[in-house]
GUVO-753398 format. One line per 10 residues: their letters; for each residue x, z, y of C-alpha. Coordinates in Angstrom, 3 decimals. Example, Ala and Ser with C-alpha at 12.3 -4.5 7.8 and 13.67 -1.06 7.14 Angstrom:
GUVO-753398
AS) 12.300:7.800:-4.500  13.670:7.140:-1.060 .
***
This chain:
GUVO-753398
MNANPGRFQE) 3.942:9.149:-24.901  3.343:6.338:-22.486  6.419:5.049:-20.694  4.507:4.295:-17.546  3.010:7.393:-15.865  -0.644:7.114:-15.007  -1.669:9.873:-12.651  1.637:10.219:-10.843  2.366:7.044:-8.936  5.546:5.858:-7.299 .
RARSGAVVKP) 5.699:6.976:-3.703  7.018:5.167:-0.696  10.429:6.655:0.069  11.105:5.219:3.490  9.453:5.995:6.764  8.957:2.323:7.599  5.492:0.831:7.557  4.998:-1.288:4.468  3.783:-4.766:5.329  2.184:-7.328:3.036 .
RGAKSGGPRI) 3.936:-10.596:2.322  3.613:-12.994:5.240  2.110:-10.382:7.546  2.611:-10.852:11.266  2.577:-8.000:13.685  0.768:-7.873:16.989  1.747:-6.128:20.186  0.007:-3.384:22.144  -3.733:-3.417:22.642  -5.743:-4.338:25.728 .
GHMMPLGPVE) -8.680:-2.077:26.327  -9.984:-1.046:22.937  -8.515:-3.346:20.302  -6.946:-6.508:21.757  -3.774:-7.631:19.970  -1.412:-9.446:22.314  0.878:-10.623:19.541  0.188:-13.350:16.999  -2.819:-12.673:14.796  -2.541:-13.193:11.068 .
KPTDFKGTLR) -5.206:-15.579:9.813  -6.717:-15.904:6.340  -6.346:-19.110:4.361  -10.029:-19.132:3.336  -12.054:-17.364:6.039  -15.527:-18.397:4.851  -14.838:-17.765:1.156  -13.377:-14.323:1.779  -16.179:-13.441:4.192  -18.718:-14.309:1.484 .
KLVAYLKPYN) -16.885:-12.056:-0.979  -16.804:-9.215:1.523  -20.509:-9.623:2.280  -21.252:-9.618:-1.454  -19.145:-6.468:-1.838  -21.227:-4.825:0.924  -24.524:-5.755:-0.754  -25.236:-2.211:-2.077  -25.060:-0.994:1.532  -27.406:-3.633:3.026 .
LKILVVVLLA) -30.128:-1.100:3.886  -27.705:1.237:5.669  -26.149:-1.678:7.548  -29.616:-2.873:8.625  -30.372:0.625:9.941  -27.039:0.590:11.816  -27.916:-2.759:13.419  -31.357:-1.493:14.516  -29.859:1.718:15.893  -27.205:-0.275:17.777 .
IGSTAFSIVG) -29.876:-2.526:19.304  -31.991:0.473:20.304  -29.065:2.424:21.748  -27.861:-0.577:23.760  -31.327:-1.494:25.016  -31.975:2.036:26.331  -28.612:2.151:28.096  -29.186:-1.287:29.694  -32.528:-0.286:31.194  -30.927:2.773:32.850 .
PKILGNATTT) -29.351:1.091:35.911  -32.594:-0.756:36.742  -34.535:2.518:36.710  -31.849:4.249:38.792  -32.101:1.334:41.230  -35.786:2.191:41.697  -34.776:5.740:42.617  -32.312:4.404:45.184  -34.958:2.088:46.667  -37.486:4.933:46.851 .
LFNGVLAQLA) -34.947:7.166:48.595  -33.898:4.380:51.034  -37.469:3.486:51.955  -38.363:7.174:52.375  -35.433:7.760:54.727  -36.423:4.708:56.831  -40.047:5.904:56.944  -38.944:9.391:57.979  -36.764:7.971:60.773  -39.680:5.842:61.974 .
GTGSVDFEKI) -42.042:8.818:61.769  -44.380:7.012:59.402  -43.693:8.996:56.216  -41.189:11.057:54.193  -38.992:10.868:51.083  -41.001:11.122:47.842  -38.704:13.503:45.997  -41.249:14.039:43.200  -41.191:10.337:42.346  -37.388:10.278:42.533 .
GQILLLASGL) -37.263:13.299:40.213  -39.559:11.577:37.712  -37.374:8.443:37.815  -34.182:10.460:37.307  -35.786:12.416:34.460  -36.853:9.163:32.766  -33.358:7.675:33.174  -31.736:10.836:31.790  -34.073:10.791:28.801  -33.209:7.159:28.057 .
YVLSAVLSYA) -29.462:7.854:28.287  -29.788:10.884:25.982  -31.817:8.848:23.490  -29.232:6.066:23.663  -26.451:8.566:22.934  -28.355:10.050:19.969  -28.964:6.604:18.460  -25.310:5.686:19.032  -24.159:8.870:17.259  -26.494:8.192:14.318 .
QGWIMTDVAM) -25.211:4.613:14.120  -21.580:5.792:14.042  -22.312:8.488:11.458  -24.012:6.069:9.047  -21.370:3.349:9.507  -18.551:5.823:8.943  -20.188:6.824:5.667  -20.444:3.159:4.620  -16.843:2.400:5.632  -15.451:5.392:3.755 .
EVSYNLRQAL) -17.417:4.561:0.605  -16.262:0.939:0.705  -12.612:1.891:1.220  -12.873:4.508:-1.554  -14.337:1.965:-3.972  -11.778:-0.688:-3.002  -8.868:1.694:-3.590  -10.386:2.765:-6.893  -10.839:-0.862:-7.947  -7.254:-1.707:-6.929 .
MDKVHRMPFR) -5.860:1.307:-8.791  -7.823:0.410:-11.921  -6.639:-3.181:-11.560  -2.987:-2.075:-11.407  -3.332:-0.538:-14.870  -4.889:-3.730:-16.238  -2.271:-6.053:-14.803  0.363:-7.541:-17.109  3.955:-6.430:-16.542  4.780:-10.073:-15.926 .
YFDGTTHGEV) 2.945:-9.890:-12.587  5.182:-7.081:-11.324  8.309:-9.037:-12.272  7.621:-11.306:-9.300  5.850:-8.878:-6.975  7.473:-6.024:-5.108  6.056:-2.511:-5.251  5.672:-2.650:-1.469  3.255:-5.587:-1.696  1.006:-3.762:-4.155 .
LSRLTNDVDT) 1.256:-0.534:-2.160  0.333:-2.428:1.011  -2.910:-3.646:-0.552  -3.828:-0.075:-1.504  -3.038:1.314:1.949  -2.651:-1.096:4.872  -5.155:-3.752:3.809  -7.879:-1.323:2.742  -7.361:0.674:5.949  -7.768:-2.517:7.990 .
VNRTLNQSLG) -11.104:-3.270:6.285  -12.147:0.353:6.746  -11.374:0.370:10.475  -13.250:-2.865:11.051  -16.359:-1.687:9.226  -16.212:1.663:10.985  -15.605:0.357:14.505  -16.204:-3.354:14.825  -19.474:-3.991:12.979  -21.534:-1.791:15.286 .
QIVTSAVTVL) -19.510:-3.000:18.248  -20.335:-6.645:17.475  -24.053:-5.868:17.624  -23.665:-3.611:20.651  -21.560:-6.127:22.587  -23.821:-9.079:21.786  -26.996:-7.167:22.733  -25.290:-5.798:25.856  -24.225:-9.253:27.081  -27.668:-10.721:26.458 .
GILIMMFSIS) -29.520:-7.724:27.905  -27.333:-7.502:31.026  -27.731:-11.230:31.677  -31.512:-10.890:31.457  -31.517:-7.860:33.778  -29.156:-9.550:36.275  -31.206:-12.747:36.445  -34.387:-10.653:36.778  -32.851:-9.093:39.917  -31.271:-12.195:41.530 .
WQMSLIAVLI) -30.346:-15.543:40.084  -28.016:-16.234:43.056  -25.885:-13.122:42.492  -26.029:-13.718:38.725  -24.396:-17.140:39.123  -21.563:-15.544:41.129  -21.037:-12.942:38.380  -21.067:-15.563:35.621  -18.496:-17.728:37.461  -16.068:-14.777:37.536 .
VPISFGAMFG) -15.988:-14.650:33.692  -14.065:-17.908:33.008  -11.567:-17.022:35.754  -10.959:-13.618:34.144  -10.580:-15.067:30.657  -8.321:-17.851:31.883  -5.960:-15.291:33.420  -6.139:-13.036:30.345  -5.379:-15.742:27.785  -2.627:-17.168:30.022 .
IIKASQKYFA) -0.855:-13.814:29.926  -1.451:-13.490:26.176  0.044:-16.933:25.550  3.092:-16.182:27.699  3.677:-12.794:26.051  3.158:-13.773:22.390  6.742:-14.849:21.767  8.087:-11.600:23.187  5.788:-9.440:21.078  6.714:-11.462:17.980 .
QRQDFLGHVN) 10.416:-11.115:18.816  9.976:-7.400:19.431  8.335:-6.835:16.046  10.953:-8.980:14.330  13.900:-7.082:15.777  12.157:-3.745:15.365  12.232:-4.555:11.646  15.930:-5.463:11.905  16.720:-2.192:13.683  14.752:-0.156:11.134 .
GIVEEMFGAH) 16.444:-2.039:8.314  19.997:-1.424:9.526  19.253:2.262:10.231  17.804:2.683:6.741  20.778:0.819:5.278  23.285:2.982:7.165  21.618:6.224:6.069  21.010:5.037:2.509  24.625:3.974:2.066  26.169:6.515:4.438 .
LIVKAFNGER) 28.822:7.527:1.929  29.898:3.931:1.310  29.973:3.133:5.044  32.237:6.123:5.628  34.422:5.400:2.603  35.157:1.820:3.695  35.404:2.617:7.429  32.411:0.428:8.200  31.113:2.510:11.106  32.316:0.130:13.839 .
KSIAKFDEYN) 30.796:-2.907:12.168  27.494:-1.124:11.547  27.309:0.175:15.121  28.150:-3.266:16.538  25.392:-4.845:14.464  22.960:-2.118:15.489  23.850:-2.589:19.176  23.242:-6.322:18.906  19.788:-5.868:17.409  18.956:-2.971:19.721 .
DTLYQASWKA) 19.876:-4.990:22.851  17.648:-7.872:21.741  14.857:-5.418:20.951  15.232:-3.861:24.427  15.007:-7.227:26.209  12.014:-8.390:24.156  10.215:-5.037:24.573  10.819:-5.004:28.341  9.358:-8.493:28.793  6.444:-7.772:26.453 .
QFFSGTMRPL) 5.576:-4.567:28.292  5.932:-6.319:31.669  3.355:-8.958:30.722  1.130:-6.302:29.167  1.371:-4.207:32.333  0.220:-7.092:34.561  -3.005:-7.543:32.590  -5.012:-4.583:33.842  -4.240:-4.859:37.601  -4.807:-8.634:37.531 .
MRWIGNLGYV) -8.179:-8.229:35.793  -9.107:-5.469:38.236  -8.177:-7.700:41.200  -10.288:-10.595:39.897  -13.138:-8.177:39.211  -12.921:-6.794:42.742  -13.152:-10.329:44.143  -16.379:-10.688:42.191  -17.724:-7.397:43.551  -16.927:-8.472:47.124 .
AVVIAGGWLA) -18.712:-11.799:46.601  -21.734:-10.064:45.056  -21.939:-7.464:47.835  -21.781:-10.166:50.525  -24.435:-12.202:48.765  -26.552:-9.080:48.178  -26.321:-8.074:51.848  -27.342:-11.558:52.937  -30.354:-11.477:50.566  -31.336:-7.928:51.623 .
VRDLITVGDI) -31.362:-8.911:55.321  -33.924:-11.603:54.427  -35.981:-9.114:52.391  -35.295:-11.123:49.216  -33.844:-8.092:47.402  -33.974:-4.312:47.718  -31.033:-1.955:48.227  -31.715:-0.359:44.832  -31.516:-3.758:43.170  -28.094:-4.357:44.747 .
QAFIQYMRSF) -26.891:-0.996:43.409  -28.321:-1.792:39.940  -26.778:-5.265:39.983  -23.310:-3.897:40.792  -23.659:-1.452:37.888  -24.600:-4.313:35.578  -21.728:-6.417:36.840  -19.252:-3.621:36.124  -20.550:-3.517:32.554  -20.827:-7.290:32.107 .
TQPITQLANI) -17.192:-8.263:31.416  -16.447:-5.368:29.067  -18.664:-6.486:26.133  -17.447:-10.092:26.523  -13.860:-8.891:26.297  -14.790:-6.766:23.279  -16.304:-9.791:21.527  -13.075:-11.721:22.137  -11.117:-8.739:20.795  -13.307:-8.500:17.725 .
SNVLQQTIAA) -12.799:-12.183:16.893  -9.069:-11.474:16.570  -9.691:-8.248:14.661  -11.989:-10.096:12.264  -9.216:-12.605:11.558  -6.908:-9.753:10.618  -9.626:-8.026:8.602  -10.534:-11.113:6.609  -6.824:-11.748:5.990  -6.503:-8.181:4.667 .
AERVFDFLEE) -9.672:-8.523:2.570  -8.359:-11.839:1.224  -5.226:-10.120:-0.095  -7.321:-7.368:-1.643  -9.693:-9.804:-3.385  -6.812:-12.074:-4.446  -5.227:-9.098:-6.194  -8.531:-8.069:-7.797  -8.936:-11.626:-9.103  -5.426:-11.852:-10.572 .
EEEEPDPEDA) -5.251:-12.643:-14.275  -5.311:-9.461:-16.331  -3.486:-8.687:-19.548  -5.192:-9.688:-22.754  -7.980:-7.175:-23.469  -7.671:-4.790:-26.392  -9.550:-5.834:-29.555  -13.016:-4.350:-29.964  -12.317:-3.584:-33.645  -8.911:-2.056:-32.903 .
ILLDPSEVKG) -7.060:-0.190:-35.629  -6.739:3.541:-35.006  -3.901:5.299:-36.803  -3.443:9.054:-36.873  0.073:9.625:-35.469  0.686:12.287:-38.104  0.086:9.694:-40.843  2.250:6.917:-39.385  5.235:6.131:-41.611  7.196:4.176:-39.038 .
HVEFREVYFS) 7.742:0.919:-40.943  8.440:-1.770:-38.301  8.921:-5.507:-38.852  9.855:-8.329:-36.477  8.950:-11.743:-37.882  10.315:-14.849:-36.144  9.680:-13.452:-32.682  10.044:-15.784:-29.688  9.605:-14.665:-26.097  10.346:-15.915:-22.586 .
YVPGKPVIKG) 9.845:-14.284:-19.190  9.860:-17.733:-17.590  8.095:-20.477:-19.571  10.624:-22.835:-21.123  13.502:-20.351:-20.879  13.337:-18.167:-24.019  15.301:-14.923:-24.081  14.302:-13.971:-27.644  14.676:-16.755:-30.203  13.484:-16.258:-33.751 .
FTAEVKPGQK) 14.219:-12.502:-33.876  13.645:-11.171:-37.394  14.369:-7.641:-38.603  12.896:-4.901:-40.794  13.160:-1.203:-40.015  12.264:1.215:-42.780  10.517:4.537:-42.174  12.819:7.220:-40.795  15.709:4.871:-40.086  17.868:5.193:-37.000 .
VAIVGPTGAG) 18.319:1.653:-35.716  20.816:0.822:-33.011  20.405:-2.344:-30.942  23.709:-3.467:-29.435  24.989:-6.498:-27.595  26.282:-7.691:-24.227  24.249:-7.533:-21.019  21.387:-10.028:-21.120  21.327:-10.248:-24.921  17.675:-9.099:-25.047 .
KTTIVKLLMR) 18.047:-5.489:-26.210  15.572:-3.965:-23.766  13.222:-6.926:-24.157  12.795:-6.136:-27.864  11.649:-2.619:-26.971  9.213:-3.960:-24.345  7.694:-6.284:-26.934  7.415:-3.449:-29.437  5.464:-1.351:-26.913  3.374:-4.399:-25.890 .
FYDVDKGEIL) 4.495:-4.285:-22.296  4.704:-8.025:-22.959  3.202:-10.121:-25.757  5.295:-12.420:-27.909  5.071:-16.183:-27.435  5.392:-16.814:-31.185  5.819:-14.687:-34.278  4.545:-11.176:-34.827  5.565:-7.514:-34.719  4.103:-5.155:-37.325 .
VDGHNVREFR) 3.842:-1.357:-37.467  3.006:-0.026:-40.937  1.841:-3.518:-41.867  -0.463:-3.991:-38.868  0.181:-6.488:-36.081  0.658:-4.629:-32.810  -2.014:-6.877:-31.273  -4.551:-5.147:-33.542  -4.040:-1.818:-31.744  -5.315:-0.692:-28.399 .
RSDLRRLFGM) -2.289:-0.522:-26.157  -2.823:3.169:-25.436  -3.030:3.954:-29.155  0.080:1.906:-29.922  2.123:3.563:-27.179  1.005:6.984:-28.368  3.014:6.317:-31.531  6.260:6.089:-29.537  8.257:8.451:-27.397  10.668:7.050:-24.850 .
VLQDTWLFNG) 13.811:8.477:-23.284  15.192:5.961:-20.842  18.479:5.688:-19.012  16.557:5.734:-15.709  14.881:9.126:-15.857  11.450:9.554:-14.292  10.451:12.963:-12.944  7.794:13.724:-10.362  7.532:16.217:-7.518  6.383:19.347:-9.341 .
TIRENIRYGR) 7.638:22.221:-11.450  9.918:21.739:-14.430  7.129:23.101:-16.625  4.724:20.412:-15.354  7.306:17.678:-15.876  7.919:18.684:-19.496  4.186:19.161:-20.146  3.615:15.550:-19.075  4.571:14.681:-22.653  1.446:16.488:-23.901 .
LDATDEEVEA) -0.877:17.770:-21.195  -2.624:20.328:-23.415  0.613:22.018:-24.504  0.952:25.786:-24.028  3.753:27.436:-22.071  5.304:28.589:-25.352  5.350:25.012:-26.689  6.910:23.771:-23.443  9.700:26.350:-23.703  10.225:25.599:-27.395 .
AAKAAHAHHF) 10.677:21.903:-26.554  13.164:22.810:-23.816  15.162:24.944:-26.260  15.229:22.091:-28.774  16.530:19.797:-26.022  19.265:22.295:-25.020  17.633:22.556:-21.593  16.373:26.153:-21.767  19.645:27.736:-20.654  20.073:25.803:-17.397 .
IQALPGGYDF) 16.324:26.050:-16.611  16.469:29.850:-16.785  19.444:29.826:-14.412  17.423:27.995:-11.719  15.456:29.982:-9.095  12.013:30.470:-10.610  13.052:29.113:-14.013  10.359:26.848:-15.418  8.459:27.158:-12.123  11.378:25.668:-10.178 .
VINEEVTNIS) 9.972:22.788:-8.114  11.733:19.427:-8.392  11.742:17.785:-4.983  10.278:14.367:-4.265  13.662:12.617:-4.361  14.700:14.555:-7.531  17.990:15.470:-5.878  17.966:19.234:-6.469  18.978:18.948:-10.142  21.834:16.989:-11.727 .
QGQKQLITIA) 21.643:13.717:-13.634  22.361:15.468:-16.934  19.676:18.096:-16.273  17.141:15.355:-15.523  17.994:13.674:-18.815  17.589:16.905:-20.810  14.156:17.483:-19.227  13.001:13.996:-20.249  14.236:14.658:-23.792  12.295:17.943:-23.837 .
RAILANPPMM) 9.229:15.983:-22.702  9.650:13.548:-25.609  10.141:16.411:-28.089  6.922:18.022:-26.835  5.021:14.743:-27.333  6.188:14.778:-30.976  5.635:11.050:-31.666  6.296:9.507:-35.083  8.733:6.957:-33.596  11.323:7.114:-30.824 .
ILDEATSSVD) 12.914:4.673:-28.405  16.087:5.858:-26.690  18.194:4.212:-24.048  21.501:6.065:-23.986  22.030:7.761:-20.662  25.327:9.576:-20.865  27.453:7.258:-18.727  27.102:9.316:-15.540  27.465:12.863:-16.929  30.374:15.082:-17.832 .
THTELLIQAA) 31.662:15.456:-21.386  29.967:18.816:-22.027  26.574:17.543:-20.842  27.074:14.361:-22.857  27.535:16.430:-25.983  24.381:18.431:-25.192  22.376:15.245:-24.625  23.722:13.683:-27.808  22.848:16.793:-29.825  19.334:16.842:-28.300 .
MDKLMKGRTS) 18.879:13.161:-29.113  20.010:13.677:-32.708  17.480:16.483:-33.103  14.798:14.310:-31.503  15.456:11.402:-33.877  15.626:13.466:-37.044  12.992:12.300:-39.543  11.640:9.656:-37.138  12.012:5.912:-37.008  14.224:5.533:-33.979 .
FVIAHRLSTI) 15.405:2.615:-31.873  18.538:3.255:-29.860  19.658:0.806:-27.192  23.370:1.513:-27.422  25.913:1.055:-24.658  28.702:3.227:-25.991  29.255:1.968:-29.505  31.107:5.144:-30.454  27.789:7.058:-30.293  26.019:5.016:-32.992 .
RNADLILVMR) 28.462:5.265:-35.854  25.924:7.243:-37.899  23.098:4.710:-37.387  21.339:3.582:-40.572  21.167:0.041:-39.260  22.892:-1.695:-36.370  21.344:-4.884:-35.021  23.896:-6.928:-33.087  22.210:-9.229:-30.551  23.589:-12.209:-28.742 .
DGNIVEQGTH) 21.632:-14.758:-26.678  18.270:-13.399:-27.834  18.857:-13.290:-31.557  20.477:-11.150:-34.233  23.934:-12.421:-35.076  24.956:-9.493:-37.309  23.352:-6.454:-38.900  24.541:-3.606:-41.082  26.140:-0.178:-40.831  29.068:0.632:-38.567 .
EELLAKKGFY) 31.600:0.391:-41.394  30.122:-2.824:-42.784  30.184:-4.537:-39.406  33.753:-3.475:-38.670  34.793:-4.806:-42.065  33.287:-8.203:-41.236  35.590:-8.435:-38.200  32.917:-10.380:-36.348  31.211:-10.051:-32.996  30.449:-6.314:-33.405 .
AELYNSQFAM) 34.066:-5.563:-34.276  35.101:-7.515:-31.201  32.744:-5.487:-28.974  33.808:-2.185:-30.519  37.527:-2.889:-30.298  37.217:-4.038:-26.683  35.545:-0.745:-25.747  38.121:1.227:-27.721  40.992:-0.658:-26.070  39.465:-0.112:-22.625 .
RAAEAAEALA) 39.141:3.636:-23.143  42.647:3.834:-24.556  43.954:2.087:-21.450  41.992:4.458:-19.202  43.393:7.464:-21.078  46.940:6.128:-20.802  46.539:5.519:-17.089  45.187:9.038:-16.601  48.171:10.521:-18.435  50.597:8.404:-16.384 .
TA) 49.170:9.583:-13.092  48.843:13.235:-14.156 .
***
């Protein structure tokens, strides 16, 4: 039974958004996607962009189609105002002719023009829809493949990597970073093409109408951008401060709720509220200023834009009086001018979004390129678990989590088939590390570990771990029924086998007493059953797996005496006839061990049976007597206060 669950992954428990290391948060958006706060930038923009382009290579044909559709859709929509301008000119000239008595309005021609314009707009909309549909398909496939690659990578990563990386960082790559890439592919790629073609096309159409009015329109652009970036620069510090203190507020709220009992017990409410008020006041001030600057953006841009419209209308009227331009052209030009600044702003927005996207993609690719654990041998040994004897040897084993700082130094021991071996010692002696090396969660620096005469490096990791069952002090159960949690030990087990394992673990009685029995659903936080009940379920899971060897980390410190006896009896039944390794905390529970390995500073300082070690009056006797004296003192104190 593998100690690390595969298909059931750890879930984020808090409601806060998980952020990657070093991530900076932006403020609210202008228009479609403009971040007003600081934008996170990648360390290698070009290199990451090349990797992303290479990753998109299988979708080159679809992306090319999207680009062509975007160009076609934009081109048809750009031509529309010019055609509508012809309708306006035809109507204006017809009205003048009718007033002069020299003609009438040609409604048939106007109808044909309007029909043509409508057809172009409909065609533009159809092409735009097709572009979005294809790009959404590409974006979803890419994000699916990235998540799949990241998930596969997690299972190939050495445990050493996770010693220095938080779960939140890995989770952020699977969620936030992939979502950022997905959104950019889905929204921004087509928008880049559309905006670029729109700017170019509108400029051409504007200059084809009037170069004088076009110059006025172009001069408005730097004024608009100067005002926009001035506001962005002034507001950045407030958005950054807002995000910073929003994190502080979320943190203290989570801390207060997570440790609510402790806060109440030590009368810490006043201090917590005072700290919350301090952060909340700062958050209020920063948010107010950030929103104020953000609120001035739209009216200021509208005011500058209106100045441009006034200048264009005056210039257009002056040109029309001199018969240098038609009324329809003025109407078309104003339509183009209204559309001119939007794609430029979008391109500026997208440049910031691309920075964030490449930064997200960089984290994803960095993780995918992390060094993986040593691959399993191609000629791996495959042992039938039913034929494994359980003979384990440690030969001069050295190991260090941090290079140059060994925690296991020359560990040597032999465990015979069927023996119950207890590993004892003070905190930090290396007890749990020995078990991790045995399961190949880590590889030894020097020496070797053998199972039935074979070096553990000669096995595939999955095959090696199938030879062991684990019952840890920190129980792991997932959101599901009790039956499903027990069956996790052997997924093809029948309901009868699941119940038999529960009976052997002394868990059947309390399971039947729960609403629904074996179909009782354990909640996500695993808070609707007791600590002792959780432990008995994990023991039932290990019994169902029926491995030839067992690893047990005693977990009776937080349960009552009756439950402790049940757990101990279940463990004894589980270990019967199996080579078993027990990481012992309460030395009184391992008196019947066949072999006790006493560890200190990463090595064995004593070994033997309980009686032999007590007779030596060495380190084990010192540990045992200190525990005995402590419990005697606790019992005496309890009697005195009774």
